[in-house]
C-alpha positions in Angstrom: -79.8 -85.5 -186.6 -76.2 -85.0 -185.3 -74.9 -81.5 -185.6 -72.5 -80.8 -188.4 -68.9 -80.1 -187.3 -68.1 -76.4 -187.0 -71.8 -75.2 -187.0 -72.6 -73.4 -183.8 -75.9 -72.0 -182.5 -75.6 -69.4 -179.7 -78.8 -69.2 -177.8 -79.6 -66.2 -175.6 -83.2 -67.3 -175.7 -85.1 -70.5 -176.4 -86.1 -71.3 -180.0 -88.2 -74.0 -181.7 -86.7 -77.4 -182.0 -86.9 -77.3 -185.8 -84.5 -74.2 -185.8 -81.9 -76.3 -183.8 -81.5 -79.1 -186.4 -78.0 -79.6 -187.7 -76.1 -77.3 -185.3 -74.3 -77.7 -182.0 -76.1 -75.7 -179.4 -74.3 -73.3 -177.0 -76.6 -72.0 -174.2 -75.8 -68.4 -173.1 -78.4 -68.3 -170.3 -79.6 -70.5 -167.4 -83.2 -70.3 -168.5 -82.2 -71.6 -171.9 -80.3 -74.5 -170.3 -83.3 -75.3 -168.2 -85.6 -75.5 -171.3 -83.1 -77.6 -173.2 -82.7 -80.0 -170.2 -86.5 -80.3 -170.0 -86.6 -81.4 -173.6 -83.7 -83.7 -173.3 -81.7 -81.8 -176.0 -77.9 -81.9 -175.9 -76.0 -78.7 -175.6 -72.9 -77.1 -174.2 -72.2 -73.9 -172.3 -69.3 -71.4 -172.8 -67.6 -72.6 -169.6 -67.0 -76.0 -171.3 -64.4 -74.3 -173.6 -62.3 -72.2 -171.1 -61.0 -72.0 -167.6 -61.5 -69.1 -165.2 -57.8 -68.6 -165.0 -57.6 -68.0 -168.8 -60.2 -65.3 -169.0 -59.0 -63.5 -165.9 -55.3 -63.6 -166.8 -53.5 -60.4 -165.9 -56.4 -58.8 -164.0 -54.2 -57.0 -161.5 -52.2 -55.2 -164.2 -55.6 -54.5 -165.9 -56.9 -52.8 -162.8 -54.1 -50.3 -162.6 -54.1 -49.7 -166.4 -57.9 -49.1 -166.2 -57.5 -46.6 -163.3 -55.1 -44.6 -165.5 -57.7 -44.9 -168.3 -60.3 -43.3 -166.1 -57.8 -40.6 -165.1 -57.2 -39.8 -168.7 -60.9 -39.7 -169.3 -61.2 -37.3 -166.4 -58.5 -35.1 -167.8 -60.3 -35.0 -171.1 -63.4 -33.6 -169.4 -61.3 -31.0 -167.6 -59.5 -30.0 -170.9 -62.7 -29.6 -172.8 -65.3 -28.4 -170.2 -64.7 -25.2 -168.3 -66.9 -26.2 -165.3 -65.1 -29.5 -164.9 -61.7 -27.7 -164.8 -63.0 -25.0 -162.4 -64.4 -27.5 -160.0 -61.7 -30.1 -160.5 -64.3 -32.8 -161.2 -63.3 -36.3 -161.9 -66.4 -36.9 -163.9 -65.6 -40.2 -165.6 -64.4 -41.7 -162.3 -67.6 -40.6 -160.7 -69.4 -43.2 -162.9 -66.7 -45.8 -162.3 -68.9 -48.8 -161.4 -71.3 -48.8 -164.4 -68.6 -47.8 -166.9 -66.3 -50.5 -165.6 -69.1 -53.1 -165.8 -69.7 -52.2 -169.5 -66.0 -52.1 -170.5 -65.1 -55.3 -168.5 -68.1 -57.1 -169.9 -66.9 -56.3 -173.4 -63.3 -57.5 -172.7 -64.3 -60.7 -170.9 -67.0 -61.5 -173.4 -64.5 -61.0 -176.2 -62.1 -63.4 -174.6 -64.9 -66.0 -174.0 -66.4 -65.9 -177.5 -62.9 -66.1 -179.0 -62.0 -69.2 -177.0 -65.4 -70.9 -177.7 -65.1 -70.3 -181.5 -61.5 -71.5 -181.6 -61.9 -74.6 -179.5 -65.2 -75.6 -181.1 -63.6 -75.3 -184.5 -66.5 -73.0 -185.6 -66.8 -72.0 -189.3 -70.6 -71.1 -189.3 -72.4 -69.4 -186.4 -76.1 -68.7 -185.9 -77.0 -66.4 -183.0 -80.6 -66.2 -181.5 -81.7 -63.3 -179.3 -84.9 -61.6 -178.5 -85.8 -58.6 -180.6 -85.2 -55.4 -178.6 -88.3 -53.6 -177.5 -89.4 -50.4 -179.4 -87.7 -47.3 -178.2 -84.8 -49.2 -176.6 -81.9 -46.9 -175.6 -78.3 -47.8 -174.9 -76.9 -46.5 -171.7 -74.4 -47.7 -169.0 -77.2 -47.1 -166.5 -79.8 -49.4 -168.1 -80.7 -52.5 -166.0 -77.9 -55.0 -166.5 -80.2 -57.5 -168.2 -80.9 -55.0 -171.0 -77.2 -54.6 -171.7 -77.1 -58.1 -173.1 -77.7 -56.2 -176.4 -73.9 -55.8 -176.7 -73.2 -59.5 -176.9 -74.5 -60.4 -180.3 -72.8 -57.5 -182.2 -69.6 -58.4 -180.3 -69.8 -62.0 -181.4 -70.5 -60.9 -184.9 -67.3 -58.7 -184.9 -65.2 -61.6 -183.6 -66.6 -63.9 -186.3 -65.9 -61.3 -189.0 -62.3 -61.0 -187.9 -61.9 -64.8 -187.9 -63.6 -65.3 -191.3 -66.5 -67.2 -189.7 -69.9 -67.1 -191.3 -72.4 -65.3 -189.0 -76.2 -65.1 -189.2 -78.8 -63.7 -186.8 -82.1 -65.2 -185.7 -84.5 -62.6 -184.1 -87.1 -64.0 -181.7 -90.1 -61.8 -181.1 -90.5 -60.8 -177.5 -93.8 -61.7 -175.8 -95.6 -58.6 -174.8 -97.1 -58.6 -171.4 -100.9 -58.2 -171.4 -102.4 -55.3 -169.5 -105.1 -57.0 -167.5 -107.7 -55.6 -165.1 -105.5 -56.4 -162.0 -102.6 -54.5 -163.5 -104.8 -51.5 -164.2 -106.3 -51.7 -160.7 -102.9 -51.7 -159.1 -101.8 -48.7 -161.1 -105.0 -46.8 -160.2 -104.3 -47.7 -156.5 -100.8 -46.3 -156.8 -102.1 -43.1 -158.3 -104.6 -42.7 -155.5 -101.9 -43.4 -152.8 -99.7 -40.8 -154.5 -102.4 -38.2 -154.4 -103.0 -39.0 -150.7 -99.2 -38.5 -150.0 -99.0 -42.1 -148.8 -95.2 -42.0 -148.6 -95.3 -39.0 -146.4 -97.8 -40.8 -144.1 -95.7 -44.0 -144.2 -92.6 -42.0 -143.1 -94.5 -40.2 -140.4 -94.9 -43.6 -138.6 -91.6 -45.1 -139.8 -89.5 -42.3 -138.3 -91.8 -41.5 -135.4 -91.9 -37.9 -136.6 -94.2 -36.7 -133.8 -91.0 -36.7 -131.7 -89.8 -33.7 -133.7 -92.6 -31.6 -132.2 -91.2 -31.9 -128.7 -87.5 -32.2 -129.7 -85.1 -29.9 -127.9 -81.7 -29.7 -129.5 -79.1 -30.8 -127.0 -75.8 -29.5 -128.4 -75.0 -29.6 -132.2 -77.3 -31.8 -134.3 -76.1 -32.2 -137.9 -78.3 -31.5 -140.9 -78.1 -34.2 -143.6 -79.1 -34.9 -147.2 -79.9 -38.6 -147.5 -79.6 -40.1 -151.0 -81.2 -43.3 -150.0 -83.8 -44.6 -147.5 -85.0 -48.1 -146.7 -81.8 -49.6 -145.4 -81.4 -50.2 -141.7 -78.4 -47.9 -141.0 -79.9 -44.9 -142.9 -83.3 -45.4 -141.4 -81.9 -45.5 -137.9 -79.8 -42.3 -138.6 -82.8 -40.4 -140.0 -85.0 -41.5 -137.1 -82.5 -40.5 -134.5 -81.8 -37.1 -136.1 -85.6 -36.3 -136.4 -86.0 -37.2 -132.7 -83.1 -34.9 -131.8 -84.6 -32.0 -133.8 -82.2 -32.2 -136.7 -82.8 -31.3 -140.3 -83.2 -34.2 -142.8 -83.6 -33.8 -146.6 -84.3 -36.9 -148.7 -83.6 -37.3 -152.4 -86.0 -39.4 -154.4 -85.2 -39.5 -158.1 -84.8 -35.9 -159.2 -86.7 -34.4 -156.2 -85.5 -33.3 -152.8 -87.9 -33.3 -149.8 -87.6 -31.9 -146.3 -88.8 -35.0 -144.3 -88.0 -34.0 -140.7 -91.3 -32.4 -140.0 -94.8 -33.8 -139.6 -95.6 -32.5 -143.0 -93.1 -33.0 -145.8 -92.4 -30.5 -148.6 -90.5 -30.6 -151.8 -87.7 -28.0 -151.9 -86.0 -28.8 -155.2 -86.8 -30.7 -158.4 -83.9 -31.3 -160.8 -86.1 -32.4 -163.7 -86.0 -30.6 -167.0 -82.7 -28.8 -166.2 -81.5 -29.4 -169.8 -83.8 -26.5 -170.8 -81.7 -24.0 -168.9 -79.8 -21.6 -171.2 -76.3 -22.5 -169.8 -76.8 -26.1 -171.0 -76.3 -24.9 -174.6 -72.6 -24.0 -174.0 -72.0 -27.2 -172.0 -73.5 -29.3 -174.8 -71.0 -28.0 -177.3 -68.1 -28.6 -174.9 -69.3 -32.2 -174.2 -69.6 -32.9 -177.9 -65.9 -32.2 -178.2 -65.3 -34.6 -175.3 -67.2 -37.3 -177.1 -65.4 -36.8 -180.4 -62.0 -36.7 -178.7 -62.7 -39.9 -176.8 -63.7 -41.9 -179.9 -60.5 -40.8 -181.7 -58.1 -41.2 -178.7 -55.9 -44.3 -179.0 -55.4 -44.3 -175.2 -59.2 -44.2 -174.5 -61.2 -45.9 -177.3 -58.0 -47.5 -178.6 -57.3 -49.1 -175.2 -60.6 -50.8 -175.1 -60.1 -52.1 -178.6 -56.7 -53.5 -177.7 -58.1 -55.3 -174.6 -60.9 -56.8 -176.7 -58.6 -57.8 -179.5 -61.0 -56.3 -182.1 -62.5 -52.9 -182.9 -65.5 -52.5 -180.7 -66.0 -48.7 -181.3 -69.3 -49.4 -183.1 -70.6 -51.4 -180.1 -69.4 -48.9 -177.5 -70.2 -45.7 -179.4 -73.9 -45.2 -178.3 -73.0 -45.9 -174.6 -70.2 -43.3 -174.6 -72.4 -40.8 -176.4 -75.1 -41.2 -173.8 -72.6 -41.0 -170.9 -70.9 -37.9 -172.2 -73.7 -35.9 -173.8 -76.7 -36.8 -171.7 -75.7 -38.1 -168.3 -72.7 -35.8 -167.8 -74.7 -32.8 -169.1 -77.3 -33.5 -166.3 -74.5 -33.8 -163.7 -72.8 -30.5 -164.7 -76.1 -28.6 -164.6 -77.2 -30.2 -161.3 -74.0 -29.7 -159.3 -74.1 -25.9 -158.8 -77.8 -26.1 -157.9 -77.1 -28.8 -155.3 -74.2 -26.8 -153.9 -76.5 -23.8 -153.5 -79.1 -26.0 -151.8 -76.5 -27.4 -149.4 -75.4 -23.9 -148.5 -78.9 -22.5 -148.2 -80.2 -25.4 -146.0 -77.0 -25.6 -143.9 -76.3 -29.3 -144.9 -73.5 -30.7 -143.0 -73.3 -34.2 -144.6 -74.5 -35.9 -147.7 -75.2 -39.5 -146.8 -75.5 -42.6 -149.0 -75.1 -46.4 -148.9 -73.1 -46.5 -152.2 -71.9 -44.5 -155.1 -73.0 -46.8 -157.9 -76.2 -45.2 -159.0 -76.8 -42.5 -161.5 -78.9 -40.5 -159.1 -76.1 -40.2 -156.5 -73.3 -38.9 -158.8 -74.1 -35.1 -158.9 -75.2 -35.1 -155.2 -71.8 -36.6 -154.1 -69.8 -34.4 -156.4 -71.6 -31.3 -155.0 -70.8 -32.6 -151.5 -67.0 -32.7 -152.2 -66.8 -29.1 -151.0 -66.4 -29.2 -147.2 -65.8 -32.9 -147.1 -69.5 -33.6 -146.5 -69.8 -37.1 -148.1 -70.6 -40.1 -145.9 -71.1 -43.7 -146.8 -72.9 -46.1 -144.5 -71.8 -49.6 -145.4 -74.7 -51.7 -146.7 -72.9 -55.1 -146.5 -69.6 -56.8 -145.9 -67.9 -60.0 -147.1 -64.8 -62.0 -146.7 -63.5 -61.4 -150.2 -61.1 -59.1 -152.1 -62.7 -56.6 -154.5 -60.6 -53.7 -155.7 -63.6 -52.7 -157.8 -65.8 -52.3 -154.7 -62.9 -50.5 -152.9 -63.1 -47.7 -155.6 -66.8 -47.3 -155.4 -67.1 -47.5 -151.6 -64.2 -45.4 -150.5 -63.0 -43.1 -153.3 -66.2 -41.0 -153.6 -66.5 -40.4 -149.8 -64.9 -38.5 -147.0 -66.3 -40.6 -144.1 -67.2 -44.4 -144.1 -69.1 -46.2 -141.4 -68.7 -50.0 -141.3 -71.4 -52.4 -139.9 -69.2 -54.3 -137.4 -65.7 -54.4 -136.0 -64.2 -57.0 -138.5 -65.5 -54.8 -141.3 -63.9 -51.7 -139.7 -60.5 -53.6 -139.5 -60.9 -54.7 -143.1 -61.7 -51.1 -144.2 -58.7 -49.6 -142.5 -56.4 -52.2 -144.2 -58.0 -51.4 -147.6 -57.4 -47.7 -147.1 -53.6 -48.3 -147.2 -53.8 -49.0 -150.9 -52.3 -46.1 -152.9 -55.1 -46.0 -155.5 -57.5 -44.7 -152.8 -57.7 -41.2 -151.4 -58.2 -40.2 -147.8 -61.4 -41.5 -146.1 -62.1 -41.6 -142.4 -63.2 -45.0 -141.1 -65.7 -45.5 -138.3 -68.2 -48.1 -137.1 -72.0 -47.9 -136.8 -73.4 -51.4 -135.9 -77.1 -50.6 -136.4 -77.6 -53.1 -139.1 -75.9 -56.1 -137.4 -77.9 -55.5 -134.2 -81.1 -55.5 -136.2 -80.1 -58.6 -138.1 -79.2 -60.5 -134.9 -82.5 -59.5 -133.4 -84.5 -60.8 -136.4 -82.4 -64.0 -136.7 -83.0 -64.9 -133.1 -86.8 -64.7 -133.5 -87.1 -66.2 -137.0 -88.4 -69.7 -137.8 -86.1 -71.5 -140.2 -86.2 -74.7 -142.3 -82.6 -75.9 -142.2 -83.3 -78.1 -145.2 -84.5 -75.4 -147.5 -82.2 -73.8 -150.0 -83.5 -70.8 -152.1 -81.8 -69.7 -155.3 -82.4 -66.0 -156.0 -81.0 -64.6 -159.3 -79.5 -61.2 -159.0 -80.2 -58.1 -161.1 -76.9 -58.8 -162.9 -77.6 -60.9 -165.9 -75.6 -64.0 -165.6 -72.4 -64.0 -167.6 -71.9 -60.2 -167.4 -69.0 -59.9 -165.1 -66.1 -57.6 -164.2 -62.5 -57.9 -163.4 -61.1 -57.2 -159.9 -64.0 -58.5 -157.8 -65.4 -61.8 -156.5 -65.4 -64.5 -159.1 -68.2 -66.9 -160.0 -69.3 -68.1 -163.4 -72.7 -68.5 -164.9 -72.9 -72.1 -163.7 -71.8 -71.4 -160.1 -75.0 -72.8 -158.6 
């Protein structure tokens, strides 16, 4: 049966063929498109209804407007929270990447849905999505794939404004079975944890026995590393241990001294909300949240950019950011400052500032200009978004090759960035060249690897590719 004119069916997930009858199908995910192709079912995708130029119109102006939006959000924290004022914390900007991803995703998705509805002549919409798992929370730091939860209520809001009939179809999510092999792997992990397997692994990885015979030759810095497992950081940790330096490593909420043969935990930030000082901060943060939701230049700005009132969609995410995540940051920062002083930490080293676990550690390292970023990758593209997260939170930045160093120095001339010293540490490129020279390759093989970003959830002011780029 041919679809009736004006009847659209948005598909985040595949549905039975009987549910598709009489509607024009719009696939919102590659896996849905694949299933429809396999069954020979006709459908369209959102990109059929708009051009990239349309949805990214005005993005340079948007970037600077949004920077001012973050500054206003920072000022709100300082006006309402005594600790933020005392420490001059830019707490909203400290979460720039994940907040920008959410806000930009709402704005871009609003533009896309509006164009699809208009150009398809929609008057009746059905929207299929998986039922959210029990206990689902809403946070800017959820895995990107779980933040698709914003799309359906956003589409519903747009349909409501346009007078378009809207209905939902919830598809039960398949629960993964817990089989014997899964249980066996979990038991093995528990046993390895009890045997301090990570400590044993790092003993060999960093050749820690060298620390026993190390003689400090001159000044050897003490560092707190917020990441491990990348070539530049692992090389740095290994060389410092060999030279007799102090190395602390943060894993989740725990800090470990890893420079000796035997590792030891020196601080655990878990359960800090139970501290008595949290009660006062909670009340201050409640006033931040309430002021944000009522501020025409904060919540109102997002509404204006989306063209509809999205306060109901955004509300739980702002609540979690302000009253849960920011609370943890404010409680953790003085403890981390004390730890840095007590342990004589010279530098706090990371590969990026986009993760929740890095925020408090980097803010605590602002005293004494301790913050160091070791570049984890480079590319021949313009990304103002990445400039903010890679340079603004740091005092020192080490690039991975000479071209990247030249690019970084050019980027630092932009007036929206602060002061950050640029250097070069080519550990990563040397290791890659060595592996590339010895690797066996099939020049006819192409591998497509989906990223952790769910396709279609994009931001302004970065590299551009759409859901069908492959």
